[in-house]
C-alpha positions as semicolon CSV with decimal commas, in nm:
position;residue;x (nm);y (nm);z (nm)
1;M;-11,094;-7,084;0,428
2;K;-11,461;-6,965;0,383
3;A;-11,516;-6,951;0,758
4;G;-11,190;-6,750;0,800
5;V;-11,301;-6,487;0,534
6;L;-11,647;-6,473;0,687
7;F;-11,503;-6,414;1,033
8;L;-11,276;-6,146;0,902
9;F;-11,559;-5,970;0,721
10;S;-11,773;-5,992;1,027
11;A;-11,501;-5,849;1,250
12;L;-11,438;-5,562;1,010
13;A;-11,814;-5,489;0,988
14;A;-11,842;-5,481;1,370
15;G;-11,547;-5,254;1,395
16;T;-11,705;-5,013;1,151
17;T;-12,032;-5,022;1,347
18;F;-11,846;-4,943;1,676
19;A;-11,654;-4,655;1,506
20;A;-11,984;-4,515;1,372
21;Q;-12,143;-4,541;1,714
22;D;-11,850;-4,350;1,870
23;E;-11,871;-4,084;1,607
24;L;-12,245;-4,050;1,656
25;K;-12,197;-4,019;2,038
26;T;-11,933;-3,745;1,978
27;M;-12,164;-3,557;1,742
28;M;-12,459;-3,579;1,980
29;A;-12,243;-3,462;2,272
30;T;-12,110;-3,173;2,066
31;S;-12,452;-3,062;1,972
32;T;-12,570;-3,093;2,338
33;I;-12,289;-2,889;2,463
34;Q;-12,343;-2,616;2,200
35;I;-12,715;-2,601;2,287
36;N;-12,635;-2,585;2,657
37;A;-12,380;-2,301;2,611
38;S;-12,628;-2,099;2,395
39;T;-12,909;-2,150;2,637
40;N;-12,695;-2,051;2,928
41;E;-12,583;-1,740;2,759
42;T;-12,955;-1,650;2,681
43;N;-13,042;-1,713;3,036
44;L;-12,765;-1,485;3,159
45;A;-12,852;-1,211;2,898
46;C;-13,218;-1,224;2,989
47;G;-13,165;-1,227;3,358
48;I;-13,347;-1,566;3,393
49;K;-13,061;-1,729;3,593
50;S;-12,752;-1,603;3,775
51;E;-12,392;-1,688;3,680
52;K;-12,377;-1,901;3,999
53;E;-12,684;-2,099;3,900
54;I;-12,560;-2,159;3,551
55;D;-12,213;-2,263;3,670
56;A;-12,366;-2,526;3,898
57;E;-12,591;-2,659;3,622
58;R;-12,297;-2,662;3,370
59;L;-12,086;-2,874;3,599
60;K;-12,370;-3,129;3,628
61;Q;-12,421;-3,119;3,251
62;K;-12,048;-3,160;3,200
63;S;-12,018;-3,453;3,418
64;A;-12,311;-3,633;3,263
65;I;-12,201;-3,562;2,906
66;I;-11,843;-3,671;2,964
67;K;-11,974;-3,991;3,131
68;D;-12,223;-4,070;2,857
69;S;-12,008;-3,972;2,552
70;G;-11,656;-4,055;2,657
71;L;-11,540;-3,699;2,565
72;S;-11,240;-3,572;2,750
73;E;-11,286;-3,277;2,990
74;A;-11,060;-3,072;2,771
75;A;-11,275;-3,145;2,462
76;Y;-11,586;-3,049;2,658
77;D;-11,431;-2,721;2,781
78;K;-11,311;-2,638;2,432
79;I;-11,654;-2,686;2,272
80;Y;-11,834;-2,508;2,551
81;A;-11,604;-2,211;2,541
82;E;-11,631;-2,166;2,158
83;S;-12,010;-2,207;2,171
84;S;-12,044;-1,965;2,462
85;A;-11,826;-1,701;2,286
86;T;-12,031;-1,736;1,967
87;S;-12,356;-1,690;2,156
88;K;-12,209;-1,382;2,352
89;A;-12,105;-1,228;2,024
90;S;-12,447;-1,280;1,881
91;W;-12,614;-1,118;2,181
92;S;-12,374;-0,820;2,157
93;R;-12,477;-0,759;1,794
94;T;-12,846;-0,791;1,872
95;S;-13,043;-0,460;1,900
96;S;-13,204;-0,369;2,230
97;A;-13,551;-0,414;2,080
98;N;-13,467;-0,766;1,955
99;K;-13,299;-0,857;2,278
100;K;-13,626;-0,755;2,463
101;L;-13,831;-0,955;2,230
102;A;-13,609;-1,264;2,248
103;C;-13,609;-1,243;2,627
104;Q;-13,990;-1,222;2,638
105;Q;-14,012;-1,538;2,436
106;V;-13,783;-1,747;2,652
107;K;-13,878;-1,618;3,002
108;P;-14,087;-1,877;3,195
């Protein structure tokens, strides 16, 4: 009986650990996608990269994140689109002087 209870407890604990690891992977993937989208919008706004360059990089990033995290393509696209829209809106509210300053700070 003790062995059965111990086995059940171990199995439940392992399941919780795997669930926590999956949740952590999803959180990390979400943060990475948000950072990528924001960085890409900054690169566009500052003229650092072209839309074509960013699209090529985004496809590579998307493939890697989906592979590593297990996120679906639809989930990736949704997170990226929302983050990109937020970044675009932020840039549209930024004054010309602040845009210039921000671009000077990020240009290589």
